[in-house]
C-alpha positions as CSV (number, residue, x, y, z in Angstrom):
1,M,103.0,12.4,-142.7
2,A,102.2,10.4,-139.6
3,T,100.6,12.5,-137.0
4,R,101.5,10.6,-133.8
5,F,101.8,13.4,-131.2
6,P,103.8,12.9,-128.0
7,T,101.7,12.5,-124.9
8,I,103.0,15.9,-123.6
9,F,101.2,17.6,-126.6
10,Q,97.7,16.8,-125.4
11,K,97.3,19.8,-123.1
12,S,98.8,22.0,-125.7
13,L,96.3,20.8,-128.3
14,T,93.5,21.6,-126.0
15,L,94.8,25.1,-125.5
16,F,95.0,25.6,-129.3
17,A,91.5,24.4,-129.7
18,V,90.3,27.1,-127.2
19,A,92.3,29.7,-129.1
20,A,90.7,28.6,-132.3
21,A,87.3,29.2,-130.9
22,L,88.3,32.7,-130.0
23,G,90.7,33.4,-132.7
24,G,119.4,8.9,-137.7
25,G,122.8,8.1,-138.5
26,A,125.6,6.6,-136.5
27,L,127.8,8.7,-134.2
28,V,130.5,10.2,-136.3
29,A,134.0,10.3,-134.8
30,A,135.8,13.5,-135.4
31,P,139.5,14.1,-135.8
32,A,141.6,15.5,-133.0
33,K,141.5,19.3,-132.9
34,S,142.9,22.0,-130.7
35,N,139.4,23.6,-130.6
36,W,136.5,21.2,-130.5
37,L,133.9,23.9,-131.0
38,Q,134.0,23.2,-134.7
39,T,133.3,19.5,-134.4
40,F,129.7,18.3,-134.7
41,S,128.3,14.8,-134.4
42,L,124.9,13.2,-134.7
43,T,124.0,10.4,-132.3
44,P,122.0,7.3,-133.3
45,K,119.0,8.9,-131.6
46,G,119.3,11.9,-133.9
47,S,120.5,14.3,-131.2
48,H,123.3,16.7,-131.9
49,I,126.7,17.0,-130.2
50,I,129.3,19.7,-130.2
51,G,132.8,18.9,-129.1
52,N,134.9,15.8,-128.7
53,P,132.5,12.8,-128.9
54,A,134.9,10.8,-126.9
55,A,135.2,13.4,-124.1
56,P,135.3,11.8,-120.6
57,T,132.5,14.1,-119.4
58,K,129.3,14.2,-121.4
59,L,126.8,17.0,-120.8
60,V,123.2,16.5,-122.2
61,E,120.5,19.1,-122.3
62,Y,116.8,18.3,-122.9
63,A,115.6,21.6,-124.4
64,S,112.4,23.2,-125.6
65,Y,112.3,26.1,-127.9
66,T,109.3,27.7,-126.2
67,C,110.9,27.4,-122.7
68,G,112.1,30.7,-121.3
69,H,114.6,29.1,-119.0
70,C,116.1,27.2,-122.0
71,A,116.6,30.5,-123.8
72,H,118.3,32.1,-120.8
73,F,120.5,29.0,-120.4
74,E,121.6,29.1,-124.1
75,I,122.4,32.8,-124.0
76,D,123.8,33.3,-120.5
77,D,125.4,29.9,-119.6
78,V,126.2,27.8,-122.6
79,P,128.9,30.2,-123.9
80,Q,130.9,29.7,-120.7
81,I,130.4,25.9,-120.9
82,K,131.6,25.8,-124.4
83,N,134.6,28.1,-123.9
84,Q,135.8,26.7,-120.6
85,F,135.1,22.9,-121.1
86,V,134.0,21.9,-124.6
87,A,136.7,23.8,-126.5
88,S,139.4,21.8,-124.8
89,G,137.9,18.4,-125.6
90,K,137.2,17.6,-121.9
91,V,133.4,17.9,-122.2
92,S,131.0,17.1,-125.0
93,F,127.6,19.0,-125.1
94,E,124.6,17.2,-126.5
95,I,121.2,18.8,-127.2
96,R,118.1,16.6,-127.2
97,N,114.5,17.6,-128.0
98,L,111.7,17.6,-125.5
99,V,108.9,19.4,-127.4
100,R,106.1,20.8,-125.3
101,D,103.8,22.3,-127.9
102,P,103.3,22.6,-131.7
103,M,105.2,25.9,-132.0
104,D,108.1,24.2,-130.2
105,L,108.0,21.4,-132.7
106,T,108.0,23.9,-135.6
107,A,111.2,25.4,-134.2
108,A,112.8,22.0,-133.5
109,M,112.2,21.1,-137.2
110,L,113.7,24.3,-138.4
111,A,116.8,23.9,-136.2
112,R,117.7,20.8,-138.2
113,C,117.8,22.7,-141.5
114,G,121.2,22.4,-143.1
115,G,122.5,19.3,-141.3
116,K,124.7,18.8,-138.2
117,G,127.1,21.5,-139.0
118,R,124.3,24.2,-139.0
119,F,122.3,22.9,-136.0
120,F,124.0,24.7,-133.1
121,G,123.9,28.0,-134.9
122,N,120.3,27.5,-135.7
123,H,119.5,26.5,-132.2
124,R,121.1,29.6,-130.7
125,Q,119.4,31.9,-133.2
126,L,116.0,30.4,-132.3
127,M,116.6,30.7,-128.6
128,A,118.0,34.2,-128.9
129,T,114.9,35.4,-130.8
130,Q,112.4,33.4,-128.8
131,A,110.6,36.5,-127.5
132,Q,109.9,37.6,-131.1
133,W,108.1,34.5,-132.3
134,A,107.0,32.2,-129.4
135,N,103.6,33.9,-129.1
136,G,100.6,31.8,-130.2
137,S,98.4,34.9,-130.4
138,K,100.0,35.6,-133.8
139,L,98.5,32.4,-135.3
140,S,95.5,32.7,-137.5
141,K,92.4,30.6,-137.0
142,A,93.0,28.9,-140.4
143,T,96.4,27.7,-139.2
144,I,95.1,26.6,-135.9
145,D,92.4,24.7,-137.7
146,L,95.0,22.8,-139.6
147,L,96.4,21.6,-136.3
148,E,93.0,20.5,-135.1
149,A,92.7,18.5,-138.3
150,K,96.0,16.9,-137.5
151,N,97.7,18.4,-140.5
152,I,100.8,19.1,-138.6
153,V,102.9,20.0,-141.7
154,G,100.3,22.5,-142.8
155,F,100.3,24.0,-139.3
156,M,104.1,24.3,-139.1
157,Q,104.3,25.9,-142.5
158,G,101.6,28.4,-141.6
159,A,103.3,29.1,-138.2
160,Y,106.6,29.6,-140.0
161,T,105.4,32.8,-141.6
162,E,102.8,34.0,-139.1
163,L,105.2,33.8,-136.1
164,G,108.0,35.4,-138.1
165,L,110.2,32.4,-138.1
166,D,110.8,33.0,-141.8
167,K,112.7,36.2,-140.8
168,V,114.5,34.4,-138.0
169,M,115.7,31.6,-140.3
170,A,116.6,34.0,-143.1
171,Q,119.2,35.4,-140.8
172,R,120.7,32.0,-140.8
173,G,120.7,31.8,-144.6
174,V,117.7,29.4,-144.8
175,T,115.3,30.3,-147.6
176,A,111.6,29.8,-147.6
177,A,111.9,26.9,-150.0
178,Q,114.5,25.2,-147.8
179,A,112.4,25.7,-144.7
180,K,109.4,24.2,-146.4
181,V,111.4,21.0,-147.1
182,C,112.7,20.9,-143.5
183,L,109.2,21.2,-142.1
184,A,107.9,18.4,-144.2
185,D,110.8,16.0,-143.3
186,K,109.1,12.9,-142.0
187,A,112.3,11.3,-140.7
188,A,113.2,14.5,-138.7
189,F,109.6,14.6,-137.4
190,N,109.7,11.0,-136.2
191,T,113.1,11.6,-134.6
192,V,112.0,14.6,-132.6
193,I,108.8,12.9,-131.5
194,A,110.6,9.7,-130.5
195,M,113.2,11.7,-128.5
196,T,110.4,13.5,-126.7
197,D,108.6,10.3,-125.9
198,E,111.7,8.7,-124.6
199,A,112.3,11.7,-122.3
200,T,108.8,11.9,-120.9
201,E,107.7,8.3,-120.9
202,K,111.0,6.3,-120.2
203,L,113.2,8.8,-118.4
204,K,110.3,10.6,-116.7
205,I,111.8,14.0,-117.6
206,N,109.0,16.6,-117.9
207,S,110.7,19.9,-117.4
208,T,113.2,21.9,-119.5
209,P,116.0,22.5,-119.5
210,T,116.9,19.2,-117.8
211,L,120.7,18.5,-117.7
212,L,122.5,15.2,-117.4
213,V,126.2,14.7,-116.7
214,N,127.4,11.3,-117.7
215,G,123.8,10.0,-117.6
216,K,122.9,11.5,-114.2
217,V,120.3,14.3,-113.9
218,I,121.7,17.3,-112.0
219,E,119.8,20.0,-110.2
220,G,119.9,23.5,-111.6
221,H,120.9,24.9,-114.9
222,D,123.1,27.9,-114.3
223,F,126.8,27.8,-114.9
224,A,127.8,28.2,-111.3
225,T,125.8,25.1,-110.4
226,I,126.9,23.1,-113.4
227,K,130.6,23.9,-113.3
228,P,131.6,21.5,-110.3
229,H,130.0,18.6,-112.2
230,L,132.1,19.4,-115.3
231,A,135.4,19.8,-113.4
232,P,135.2,17.6,-110.4
């Protein structure tokens, strides 16, 4: 597998080195529905959309799986957004990756297991359990050494078990064999890295969660702040 890391990874790789010393498809149009929360689409960039893909208001989140604010946003605010705006077809909600570190990348790859219909459930499960697995101290020196050797698939597969992501994904019905395939998916890897590079290098987005409404970055990420932008 290619090992082109996004620029944002460089600081993270240095931190892991210290720790070691110590220890695409086209957008799919969906049929009209009374509840759009069961409609899922994949953009040409490989990001995921829930809701009416032709909604007049388009909400985009750049998310990281090791970002505490992203986890809080998913658990505390996203349900209100979905129920009050996405379900009616007025707003579509798109999630794009902005991976900050190798553990984040591992989770991003796992979130894609099972295709577009499984993504949003996987995403929520990973965010809801973030405190259980997003701790690099659980990684063995052998697994960290794989990262240093740029064997990113080997690192992710080691992290999958050492961080307890195997148990997290089992709750979503993903077996160890399925997860292994997902973590070795070169196309998914390239998609996640390209999405991250576009965010950080082209759009100059370097924090998560960053939210855009109809292409414009908005300040804040709590429901009260977002709501006026979704229902002007």
